[in-house]
N, C-alpha and C positions, 0 to 999 in steps of 0.2 A: 504494500500500500504506500509506503514511504517513497519508493522508487517511482511510483506512478505520479505522486504529487510533485516530486522533483522534475519529472519529465514535463508535466503540465506547466510548472513554473518556468522551465527553460523555453518551452514553446511560446508561452505568453511573452516572455522577455524578447524572444526573437521576433515575434509579431510587432511588438511595440517599437523595436529598433528599426524594423523594416518600414513601418508606418512613418516614423520620424525621418528616415532616409528619403522616402517618397515625397514627403512634404517639403524637405529641403530641395530636392530636385525640381519640384514644381515651382517653388519660389525662385530658384535660379533661372529656370526657363522663362518665367514671366518677366523677370528683370531684363533678361536678354532680349525678349520680344519687345518690351517697352523701349529699350534703348535702340533697337534696330529700326523702329518706326519713325521717330523724329517728326511727329505730326506738325509741331509748331513751325519748324523750319520749312518743311515741304509745303504746308498750306500758306505760309506767308509769301512764298515765292509765287504762288498762284493767285495772289490778291485776296486771300481768304478774309483778311481783316476788313477790307472794303465791302466785300459781299456780306459779311456778318453785320456791319453797320447798316447797310442798305436794308437787309431783311428785318433788322431790329426796328428801323424807322418805319418801314412799311407795316409791320405788325402793330406798332403803336398808333399809326394813323388809322388803320382799320379798326382798332379798338375804340379810338376816339369817335369815329364815324358811327359805329354801332351804339356807343353810349349816347351820342347826340340823337340818333334815330329813336332809341328807346325813350329818351326824355321827351321828344316831340310827340311820340305816340301816346305817352302817358298824359301829357298836357291836353292833347286833342281828345282823348278819352274822357278826361275830367270835364272839359268844356262841353262835350256832347251830352254827357249825363246830366249836366246842369240845365241845358236847354230843354231836355225832354221832361225833366222834373217840374220845371216852372210853368 
């Protein structure tokens, strides 16, 4: 029985070590992948900053238009209900 427990303990220790090794390998590979991509440099060459600013401005403008339309619709609805009530 004692030999069986020792074998189980060794197997558990081996699995834990293998798991730690796999995590370290994955971490190293993700760092290597991240370093190989260099997104900021590649995208800045393509004018990504300008495109981002343009998209940001367009989305803000669209939001402002939607907000204005909603406010106008709300005011129209309130004035329409006042006319029908009176």
